[in-house]
C-alpha positions in Angstrom: 191.0 -17.1 0.0 192.5 -13.6 -0.6 190.5 -10.5 -1.3 190.9 -10.7 -5.1 189.8 -14.3 -5.2 186.9 -13.6 -3.0 185.8 -10.7 -5.2 186.0 -12.8 -8.3 184.0 -15.6 -6.7 181.4 -13.1 -5.6 181.1 -11.7 -9.2 180.8 -15.2 -10.6 178.1 -16.1 -8.1 176.2 -12.9 -8.9 176.5 -13.7 -12.6 175.1 -17.2 -12.1 172.2 -15.8 -10.0 171.3 -13.2 -12.6 171.6 -15.7 -15.4 169.5 -18.3 -13.7 166.0 -17.2 -15.1 167.4 -17.2 -18.6 168.3 -20.9 -18.2 164.6 -21.9 -17.7 162.5 -22.7 -20.7 160.5 -19.7 -21.7 157.3 -19.5 -23.8 159.2 -19.6 -27.1 160.8 -22.9 -26.1 157.4 -24.3 -24.9 155.7 -23.4 -28.2 158.5 -24.8 -30.4 158.6 -28.0 -28.4 154.8 -28.4 -28.6 154.8 -27.4 -32.3 151.5 -25.5 -31.8 150.7 -22.0 -30.6 147.9 -22.0 -27.9 146.0 -18.8 -28.7 143.2 -17.6 -26.4 140.3 -16.0 -28.3 136.7 -14.9 -27.8 134.1 -17.6 -27.5 132.5 -16.1 -30.7 132.5 -12.6 -32.0 131.7 -12.2 -35.7 134.5 -10.5 -37.6 137.0 -10.9 -34.8 137.1 -14.6 -33.7 134.4 -17.1 -34.6 134.0 -20.5 -36.3 132.5 -20.9 -39.7 130.2 -23.7 -40.8 133.2 -26.0 -41.2 134.5 -25.2 -37.7 137.4 -23.1 -38.9 138.3 -20.2 -36.7 138.1 -16.9 -38.6 138.3 -13.2 -38.0 140.7 -10.3 -37.2 142.0 -11.7 -33.9 142.1 -15.3 -35.3 144.3 -14.0 -38.2 146.6 -12.3 -35.7 147.1 -15.7 -34.0 148.0 -17.3 -37.3 150.5 -14.5 -38.0 152.3 -15.2 -34.7 152.3 -18.9 -35.4 153.8 -18.3 -38.8 156.5 -16.2 -37.4 157.4 -18.7 -34.7 156.6 -22.1 -36.2 156.8 -21.4 -39.9 153.1 -22.3 -40.4 150.1 -20.1 -39.7 147.9 -23.1 -39.3 149.8 -24.5 -36.3 147.4 -22.8 -33.9 145.1 -24.3 -31.2 142.3 -21.8 -30.5 141.2 -21.6 -26.9 137.8 -19.9 -26.5 137.4 -17.8 -23.4 134.9 -15.6 -21.7 135.6 -12.3 -20.0 135.9 -14.2 -16.7 138.1 -17.0 -17.8 140.6 -15.4 -20.2 143.1 -14.1 -17.7 143.1 -17.4 -15.7 143.8 -19.3 -18.9 146.7 -17.1 -19.7 148.3 -16.9 -16.3 147.9 -20.6 -15.8 149.9 -21.1 -19.0 147.0 -22.9 -20.8 147.4 -20.3 -23.4 150.6 -18.7 -24.8 149.0 -15.4 -25.9 145.6 -13.8 -25.4 144.3 -12.2 -28.7 140.7 -11.3 -27.8 138.8 -8.1 -27.4 140.6 -7.2 -24.1 141.1 -3.6 -22.9 144.4 -2.3 -21.7 143.9 -0.9 -18.2 146.2 0.0 -15.3 144.9 -2.7 -13.1 145.2 -5.4 -15.7 148.7 -4.3 -16.6 150.0 -3.9 -13.1 147.9 -6.0 -10.7 146.8 -8.9 -13.0 150.4 -8.9 -14.3 149.7 -8.8 -18.0 151.8 -7.3 -20.8 149.9 -5.6 -23.5 152.2 -5.6 -26.6 150.3 -3.2 -28.8 146.8 -1.8 -29.4 145.6 -3.5 -32.5 142.1 -2.0 -32.3 141.2 1.4 -30.8 137.6 1.1 -29.6 135.1 2.6 -27.2 132.0 1.4 -25.4 128.6 2.0 -26.9 124.9 1.0 -26.8 122.8 -1.1 -29.2 119.0 -0.7 -29.1 115.9 -1.3 -31.3 114.8 1.7 -33.3 111.3 1.0 -32.2 112.3 2.1 -28.6 112.4 5.6 -30.0 115.7 6.4 -28.1 118.1 8.7 -29.8 120.7 9.2 -27.1 122.3 7.2 -24.3 121.2 9.9 -21.9 117.6 8.7 -22.5 118.3 5.2 -21.1 117.3 5.9 -17.5 115.4 2.9 -16.2 116.5 0.6 -19.0 117.4 -3.1 -18.6 120.9 -3.6 -20.1 122.7 -6.8 -21.1 126.3 -6.6 -20.0 129.1 -9.2 -20.0 130.5 -9.9 -16.5 134.2 -9.7 -15.8 134.7 -6.8 -18.3 135.6 -3.1 -18.1 132.1 -2.4 -19.5 130.6 -3.1 -16.1 132.5 -0.2 -14.4 132.1 2.1 -17.4 128.3 1.6 -17.4 128.1 2.2 -13.7 130.2 5.4 -14.0 128.2 6.7 -16.9 124.8 6.3 -15.3 126.0 7.7 -12.0 127.5 10.7 -13.7 124.2 11.3 -15.6 122.0 10.7 -12.5 120.2 7.7 -14.1 119.4 4.2 -12.9 119.4 0.9 -14.9 118.8 -2.8 -14.3 121.8 -4.9 -15.4 121.2 -8.3 -17.1 124.5 -10.2 -16.5 125.7 -12.5 -19.3 128.8 -14.5 -19.9 129.4 -14.3 -23.6 128.6 -12.3 -26.7 126.3 -15.1 -28.0 124.4 -15.1 -24.7 124.0 -11.4 -24.9 122.8 -11.7 -28.5 120.1 -14.2 -27.6 118.9 -12.3 -24.6 118.8 -9.0 -26.5 116.8 -10.6 -29.4 114.5 -12.3 -27.0 113.8 -8.8 -25.5 115.1 -9.8 -22.1 117.0 -6.5 -22.1 116.3 -3.2 -23.8 120.0 -2.5 -24.6 123.2 -4.4 -25.1 126.4 -2.6 -24.2 130.0 -3.5 -25.1 132.8 -2.2 -27.4 131.3 -0.5 -30.4 133.1 -2.9 -32.7 131.4 -5.8 -30.9 128.0 -4.1 -31.2 128.6 -3.7 -35.0 129.6 -7.3 -35.3 126.6 -8.5 -33.3 124.2 -6.3 -35.2 125.5 -7.7 -38.5 124.2 -11.2 -37.5 120.6 -10.0 -37.1 118.1 -10.8 -39.8 116.6 -7.4 -39.3 119.8 -5.4 -38.7 118.3 -2.2 -40.1 115.8 -2.2 -37.2 118.6 -1.7 -34.7 121.0 1.2 -34.1 124.2 1.9 -32.2 123.6 5.1 -30.2 126.0 8.0 -31.0 127.6 8.1 -27.5 131.0 6.4 -27.0 131.5 6.4 -23.2 135.0 5.1 -22.8 138.4 4.4 -24.2 138.9 0.7 -25.0 142.4 0.0 -26.4 142.3 -3.7 -27.5 145.3 -5.8 -28.3 147.3 -9.0 -27.7 148.3 -9.8 -24.2 151.1 -12.0 -22.7 152.2 -12.8 -19.2 154.6 -10.8 -17.2 158.1 -12.2 -16.9 159.0 -13.3 -20.4 160.4 -10.4 -22.2 161.6 -12.4 -25.2 158.1 -13.8 -25.9 156.6 -10.3 -25.4 159.1 -9.0 -28.0 158.2 -11.7 -30.4 154.4 -11.0 -30.3 154.9 -7.2 -30.2 157.2 -7.1 -33.2 155.1 -9.6 -35.2 152.2 -7.1 -34.9 154.6 -4.3 -35.9 155.6 -6.3 -38.9 152.0 -6.4 -40.1 151.7 -2.6 -39.6 155.0 -2.0 -41.3 153.9 -4.3 -44.1 151.0 -2.0 -44.8 153.3 1.1 -44.7 155.7 -0.4 -47.3 153.1 -2.0 -49.5 154.2 -5.5 -48.6 151.3 -8.0 -48.9 150.7 -11.7 -48.5 151.1 -12.1 -52.3 154.2 -10.0 -53.0 156.3 -10.5 -49.9 158.8 -12.8 -51.6 159.2 -10.5 -54.6 159.6 -7.4 -52.3 162.3 -9.3 -50.4 164.4 -9.9 -53.5 163.7 -6.7 -55.5 163.2 -3.8 -53.1 165.9 -1.3 -52.8 164.5 0.1 -49.5 166.8 -0.9 -46.6 163.8 -0.9 -44.2 162.0 -3.4 -46.4 165.1 -5.6 -46.8 165.7 -5.7 -43.0 162.0 -6.4 -42.3 161.8 -9.3 -44.8 165.1 -10.8 -43.8 167.0 -10.3 -47.1 169.5 -8.0 -45.2 170.8 -8.3 -41.7 169.5 -10.8 -39.1 167.0 -9.1 -36.7 165.3 -12.5 -36.0 168.4 -13.8 -34.2 167.9 -11.2 -31.5 164.5 -12.7 -30.5 165.3 -16.3 -31.1 163.8 -16.6 -34.6 165.2 -16.9 -38.1 165.7 -14.2 -40.7 162.4 -14.6 -42.4 160.0 -14.6 -39.4 158.4 -11.2 -40.3 158.0 -12.2 -43.9 156.1 -15.4 -42.9 153.9 -13.3 -40.5 152.8 -11.1 -43.4 152.5 -14.0 -45.9 150.3 -16.0 -43.4 147.2 -13.6 -43.5 148.4 -10.4 -45.1 149.5 -7.1 -43.6 147.4 -5.1 -41.1 145.3 -3.5 -43.8 144.5 -6.9 -45.5 143.5 -8.4 -42.2 141.3 -5.5 -41.2 139.5 -5.1 -44.5 138.9 -8.8 -45.0 137.4 -9.4 -41.6 135.7 -6.2 -40.3 136.1 -3.5 -43.1 133.5 -1.5 -44.9 132.9 -4.2 -47.5 132.1 -6.9 -44.8 128.8 -7.4 -42.9 130.5 -5.8 -39.8 131.2 -2.7 -41.9 133.8 -0.8 -39.8 135.7 2.2 -41.1 139.4 2.3 -40.2 139.0 5.5 -38.2 141.6 5.6 -35.4 142.8 2.3 -36.7 144.1 3.7 -40.0 147.8 3.8 -40.6 149.4 7.0 -39.2 150.2 8.1 -42.8 146.5 8.2 -43.4 145.7 10.0 -40.2 145.2 7.1 -37.8 147.1 5.7 -34.8 148.6 2.5 -36.2 152.3 3.1 -36.3 155.3 0.7 -36.2 158.7 1.7 -34.8 161.6 1.2 -37.3 163.0 -2.2 -38.0 166.7 -1.4 -37.4 
């Protein structure tokens, strides 16, 4: 073999080697073949992911699962919900029992790098707080020295709690629990003085109490808790699909595209950004292995970001959360979609 032939052979071999991973079936192919999206959610958190009396999964995170299913499979109901605790969620994802984790899960360095997770976007900006009975007479978290505190194991709240109490030279007695429902029961049974988790989770839990007005969330927020969908390392196409589906919901809010008017907007809007987003111009879906109308279906499934937020956890719901940092950037918040072009 001459030098030219040898060089060409080497280039061909390198191309085959580089192309080998792409030949393996990825998550998108697995989901399409199965015909169902396996979505890992909380075991039960009112407003975010919980089952109603009929057994139907509902909530902010559950709706995000349906949006992804609609984009990929054409039907937002083609979802298998897989409930997971703080301890089991990453194992379920990395063992491929779930395709995506959409649960109150904080983006951290260790989880991103060492646990090998890809966070696609922060869908809810949160922070850790404390729930306590008004009758305890406590007005500030700095008065909690010596308290017994219910805390979910396998979560960032454990380290945050330890750091906060050490920094303020206080001691506490942890009461380990596995799930939000277990925490709720222990707290109501007075087995702990305080329950600590993300402030959104505290508001959701408090909303289920018969005597909600007798409990308060203390003013201190002791951490940053950016929550959002998570996928495994190593499948960029799938990460792009989940990421841009979420961006489609945020862009939908920006452009006034709702579940009810998406078809009309696709045919009547003169805005090129809207036309590209909804698939009436160009073919962005082809770039991620989907059809032209994937983003339109995602919005139609459960509405845009604002619709999903307000229906499940907004001020007019029992959870009663203001948008705050989760408002669209045009309204002073942090929710922002890159351009669809």
